[in-house]
C-alpha positions as CSV (number, residue, x, y, z in Angstrom):
1,M,-25.6,142.2,239.6
2,K,-25.6,138.7,240.8
3,D,-29.3,138.2,241.7
4,A,-31.8,138.2,238.9
5,D,-34.7,138.1,241.3
6,A,-33.7,141.4,242.9
7,L,-33.2,143.0,239.5
8,A,-36.6,141.7,238.4
9,Y,-38.3,143.1,241.5
10,C,-36.8,146.5,241.0
11,G,-37.9,146.5,237.4
12,Y,-41.4,145.5,238.5
13,L,-41.5,148.2,241.1
14,A,-40.5,150.8,238.5
15,F,-43.1,149.5,236.0
16,R,-45.9,149.3,238.6
17,C,-45.1,152.8,240.1
18,P,-44.6,155.2,237.1
19,S,-43.1,157.9,239.3
20,L,-40.1,155.6,239.9
21,R,-39.4,155.0,236.2
22,E,-37.4,158.2,235.9
23,F,-35.3,157.1,238.9
24,F,-34.8,153.7,237.2
25,R,-33.7,155.3,234.0
26,K,-31.4,157.8,235.8
27,H,-29.9,155.0,237.8
28,F,-28.9,153.2,234.6
29,A,-27.5,156.3,233.1
30,D,-25.5,157.3,236.3
31,C,-24.1,153.8,236.6
32,N,-23.0,153.5,233.0
33,G,-25.7,151.0,232.1
34,E,-25.2,148.9,235.2
35,F,-27.9,148.4,237.8
36,Y,-27.3,148.2,241.5
37,P,-30.5,147.2,243.3
38,H,-29.3,148.2,246.8
39,L,-28.3,151.6,245.6
40,W,-31.5,152.1,243.7
41,M,-33.7,151.0,246.7
42,S,-31.9,153.5,248.9
43,E,-32.8,156.2,246.3
44,V,-36.4,155.1,246.6
45,A,-36.2,155.5,250.4
46,T,-34.8,159.0,249.9
47,Y,-37.5,159.9,247.4
48,L,-40.3,158.7,249.7
49,T,-39.0,160.6,252.7
50,G,-38.6,163.8,250.7
51,T,-41.1,166.6,250.5
52,G,-43.8,166.8,247.9
53,V,-44.5,163.1,247.2
54,P,-48.2,162.9,246.7
55,T,-50.0,160.6,249.2
56,G,-51.4,158.3,246.5
57,E,-48.0,157.9,244.9
58,A,-46.4,157.1,248.2
59,S,-49.1,154.6,249.0
60,E,-48.7,152.8,245.7
61,I,-44.9,152.4,246.2
62,L,-45.4,151.3,249.8
63,N,-48.0,148.8,248.8
64,A,-45.6,147.3,246.3
65,L,-42.8,147.2,248.9
66,E,-45.2,145.5,251.3
67,E,-46.1,142.9,248.7
68,G,-42.4,142.4,248.0
69,M,-41.6,141.7,251.6
70,E,-44.6,139.3,251.8
71,S,-43.4,137.4,248.7
72,G,-41.0,135.3,250.7
73,D,-38.2,135.8,248.1
74,P,-35.0,136.2,250.2
75,S,-33.3,138.5,247.7
76,V,-36.3,140.8,247.5
77,D,-36.5,140.8,251.3
78,E,-32.9,141.7,251.5
79,I,-32.9,144.7,249.2
80,I,-36.1,146.1,250.9
81,F,-34.8,145.4,254.4
82,V,-31.2,146.5,254.0
83,S,-31.5,149.3,251.4
84,F,-35.0,150.7,252.0
85,I,-35.9,150.1,255.7
86,E,-32.4,150.7,257.0
87,C,-32.2,154.0,255.1
88,L,-35.2,155.5,256.7
89,E,-35.1,157.9,259.6
90,P,-36.4,156.5,262.8
91,I,-39.3,158.9,263.4
92,S,-40.4,159.8,259.9
93,G,-39.8,156.2,258.7
94,R,-42.1,154.9,261.5
95,V,-44.9,157.1,260.3
96,L,-44.3,156.1,256.7
97,V,-44.4,152.4,257.3
98,A,-47.0,152.3,260.1
99,P,-50.0,151.2,258.0
100,Y,-48.0,148.3,256.4
101,K,-47.7,145.3,258.7
102,T,-44.6,143.5,257.2
103,L,-42.7,146.8,256.6
104,R,-43.5,147.9,260.1
105,E,-42.4,144.7,261.7
106,N,-39.1,144.8,259.8
107,F,-38.7,148.5,260.6
108,D,-39.2,147.6,264.3
109,M,-36.4,145.0,264.1
110,V,-34.0,147.8,263.0
111,F,-35.2,150.7,265.1
112,G,-37.2,149.1,267.9
113,N,-40.9,149.9,268.5
114,I,-40.5,153.7,268.9
């Protein structure tokens, strides 16, 4: 882990969104105490696109991701863009990010305006 800002943001996201705390703990356990922000963010994408995620919970996570993209921190932008947005499926991902301006704009850069 070379970027403290990316690590800090992932910790913030897990703290702000309690449903992600278990993913955070499991990630540390699975990676022998190491933390890989890109891998974890792709796990968040998989979780959000899975079935059974309550709408309020998904909204809370997506709001936090939107704020992260709006922060202007290049390392936070990178982990969200590369490891969250690029891990989404084109159709379901578009529906997921549609209400979030910055996430949607970045999604469109990857997949086009579908």
